[in-house]
N, C-alpha and C positions, 0 to 999 in steps of 0.2 A: 532545552535549546529551540527556540524557532527562529529558522533560516529564512529570513523574508527581505534580505536586502535585494535591491533590483539593479542588477549590474548592465550596463552598457559598452562594454570595453572596447568593442570593436564597431558599434552601429551596424551598417548593413555589409560590412567587410566579409568577402568569402571565407568559409571556414572549412577545414578538411571533412569534419563531421557535424551534422546537426542531430543532436539527440532529442526527440519528442517525447516528455515524461520526466519529472524531476523526484520520481521515487526512489528508494534503494539501489533499483537495477539502473536507473539513469545517472543518480551519482557515480555510483561504481563503474560505470562505461566512461563518463568523464575521467576518472582517476586513471583508466586504463588507457585513454588517448594520452594522457600526461606521460604514462610509462612508455609509450610507444611514439612519443615525440611528433605527435599530429596536434593540431588545434582543433576545438570543439566549441558548440555552445549547446546550453541545454535550455528548451523552452518548455514552460510548465505552466498551467492553466490556473492552478490554485496560485493564492498569494504568497506561498510560501514553500520550500523544498521538501520532501519527504513523503508524498504521495498521502495513502490510506493511515501508514503511520503517524504522520503527522496531524491529518486532518480528524482522524477519528480514535486513534488509539494511543495517544502520545504517553499515556501513564500504564498502558499494558506492558506486562513484560513478556518477552520472548525468549524460551529455552533451546531453540534448534538451530541457532546460528553458529558455526564453527568459531572456536576461540572466547567465547562468552557461556559462562555457567548461566547466567540469566542476566537481563540487560532490558531497561525501559525502552520502549518503542522510539520515545525521543531522542534517548541516549545512543542507540544505534545509529539515528540518523545523523546525530552530532559526531558520533565517530566517524563515518563514511565520509561527511563533508570535512573534516579536521585533514582525513586522508587526501582528499581531494583539492583542496582550497589552494595548496602550494603552488598547482599549475594552472591558476589564475583562468578557469572556464568563464568563456560568458555566459551569463546567466539571466534569462527572460523570465518574468514571472507575471501571472495574471493573463497571460496570452494563450488562446486555444489556436491550435494550427487548424486551418478549414481546408485548406487543400495543398496539392504538392503538384508539382510538374517537372518531368525529367527533361531537361533541354538537350539541344542536338549536338552538344559537345560531352553530353554524358553527366553534366552537374545537375544538381538539384534545385530548384527554387521553393519555398515554402511560404505560403501566406497565413497571416495571423488574423484573428478577429478584428484586431484594429484596421487592418488593411496593411501593415507593412509588411514586407517581403525580405526573406534571408536566402542566401546563397550558401551552397556546402558542396562538396566533391562526392560525398556519400551521405546518406540518410539513415538513422538507426529509430526505429520505434519502440519506446520502451514504457508505454503508456498504460501500463496495467491492465486494470479491467476497463479502463477508461473512464466515464464519468458515473458517479453510482449515487443511489438514492437506497435510505433503509426501508426493509420489508416491514409492513405493518399488518397488523390483525383487522381483517374485514369486517369482524363482528363489532369492533371499537370504532363506533364512526362520529363519536361526540368527545374526543380527547384532544384535538388540535389546539385548543386554547391552554393545555396542560403541558405541551411539549415545551422542553427547555427548562421548566420549573418544577413538575412531579413526574413528567414521563420523558424518558431519554432512550435514546439508540445507540448510544456509546458513551463510554467513560472518558470524557476529557479532561475532567477534575474531580479527584477521589472526595474534593472537600463538599461536592455536592451530594455525598451521600453520607457524610459524617454524622453519627448518632442517629440516622434514620431506620425506618423498617422498610427494606428493601424486598420487593418480589421480583426475580428476576426471570424472565422466560427464553426457555431457548435450552439444547442441548448438545451445542455444538463446542468448539475450543474456546470462543469468547465468552459464552456463557459459563462454561466451566471453571475458566480461568478467573472471572470476577467474581463467580461464588467463593472460592477461596481466597481471591485477592481484596474482597470487601470485609472478611470475617472480623477482621481487627480494626474496621474502621466504622461499620454500620452497626447501629443496635440491635437490628434482627435483621437476617438473610433468609429469604424462601426461594427455592427454584421450582420452577414448573415448567414441565416438558410435555409434551402432545404423546410422543411414543414411549415405549417400553424401555429401549435402551438409549443411552447415549450415543452422540456420534463423534464426540471430540476425543482428544488423546487419552490413551487407555489409562494412563499413568494419572492424570488430573481428575478422571473419572472415579478412580480409587480414592483420591483424597477427598472426593465429593461425598463418595458414601461411606468413608471413615467419619468425616465430620457429621455425617446424618446419625451414624451409629452411637457418636458420643454426645448428640444433642445440640452441636453447635450451627446446625442449619436444618431446616426443613425442606425435605425433597417430596414433590409430587409428580410423579410419572403417569403416563396415560390420562393426562387431566390437561385441560385447556381452559383459559381465562373468558368469561364468557361477558362480565361488566365491570363497571368500576362503581365507586360511592365516591362523590367530591362534598364538600362545604366550603363556601366562600370562595369556590375557584382552586380550592388546593383538594388533593387525593387524599382520601382517609379510609378507604378499602379496596381489596379486588375481590372479585366474584370467580370461583372455580366450579369448574363442573368435571367430575370424572369420569371415564370411558364407562363405567356401571351406573351412571346417572346420580350419582351423590353429589349434592351442591354442598360448597363451602363457604366460608367468607373470611377473608386474611386481611386484618387491620395492616395498613401500609402508607407510607408518606412517600415512595417511589416506587415507580414502575420503569424497570429497564429492559426494554425488549430487544434481545439480541440472538434474532432470527434471521439474520442475513441480509445481504443487500442486493437490490437489482443493479444490472452492469448495462451500460449503453456504451459502444464505444464511437459513437456519433458519425462525425464525416469520413472516418475511417472505412465505415461499411459501404462509403461512395467510391472509394478509390480504384475499385477494380482489380483488387487484389484478391489473390485465392484466399477464401475464409474457410474454418472448420469451428464449430461451436463458437462462434463470435470470436475467434481468435486467428491470427495471421499466419498460415501454413509457411513452414521454413523447412531449409534442407538441412544436412549435417554441419553446414558453415554458417547458420543462422540466417541464412539470404532467402528472402521472399520469392515471390513469382518474377520480380524486377529486379534486374542487374544491379547492383549498387545501392538497393534497398534491404535494410534489414531490421531484424525484429528481436526482441528479446524480453525475458520476465513472463509473467502471466498473458501479456498479449501474443505472445508466440507459442504456435502448436507445433508439436511433431509427436511421433508415436513415444508412448511411455512416459510422457511429460509429467514431473511432478511439481504442483505450483505450490513451492514454497521459496521463502527469501532467498535460500542459499543456492536454490538453484537460478533463480534470477541473476544471481551473481557470477553464478558461471556463464551463463547466455551471455552476458556483458561481456566478457572477457573474450569470450568465442567469437561474438559478433565483430569486435574492435579489432582482433587479431586478423579476422577473415575480410575486414573491410579494407585492410592495407594493402592488399593485393589489386584492389579497385581503385583507390585513391592515390597509390605510386605504382602505376603498371611499369612492368618491366625491372622494378627494383627487386634486389633480393632481400628478403625478409628474414631479419636476424631475431632470435628470440631473445627479449632484455630480461634478463634476474634482477628482482626486485634490490638484492644485496648491491649488485654491482651498478646498478641505476643510482643508488643511494650515495654510493662511494665517488662515483663520478661525480655527481652534483656539490657533494661536500668538497671535493679537490677543485672544482670551477668556482666555487663560492670563495674558496682560499686564495686561489690565483686572483681573483677581481678585487679582492680587499686589499 
């Protein structure tokens, strides 16, 4: 499911919290706002919610989110949104937040790329890794015309690889996941990695090696792609070179380069906030160096931070919870249990019917 409806529920009406970023962390932050009875809006630069999961990995299966044995990335986004939409958060899509300003009364003003201005009592940055672009192989300088037809940097639709001879480059989680994930779809899968060991999850690495042992997949370690062959604008083969200098030619219809992405946090870098490793430094309350401005997910840094979806969801809950003391100063904050919240909603619905 692609969540790409554009909401303008409140126009420029002030909200309790503006959430910058509509990935899993941002969506779950909006759910937490509903649980804590505060209003919010999400501003997302992409044309749909879901962040990288929706834009790059909609069909990739995720195995490390609590409550799901495995779930497609798009399915996780859909579940998060279904959990959240009953609170009717305002959602602004296709707009990039370019600057923020903290006003004299402590509220926040954010300006987006179209020039529109939005007000809120607090601000939460859940922008993930920011804008991202795929890493490319510098030695392959003549493949731009093949991108999207024979050369890919993500699997957005497995149909693109059905019945094809696929060469996958990389040794991280994405490369390993899709080596296994395409075995029953592609005609042939070959994995090429420049290092001696995989960097992905141990369980998936073992599955790849087992598939190699039973002949389901070819694996070349300590090997690099040096060139490609084409015919009529279509990929026909990939040339490899091992560390020992041996040259190989592998017939291929698809080249899937899964060697990571370069991130750019864009305007955030100019916001005069404390940064470490391209991330916003936060305290134990998920607060940045500016009072009332919080961060959660991959964009947030604190000692021992683990950059996985599950951590981002926890960050979101912490950030929203701690923002209440800024949004509602002087009020006693009571913890709301989800079971009690749901019971109260059912009671109110019954009384109003």
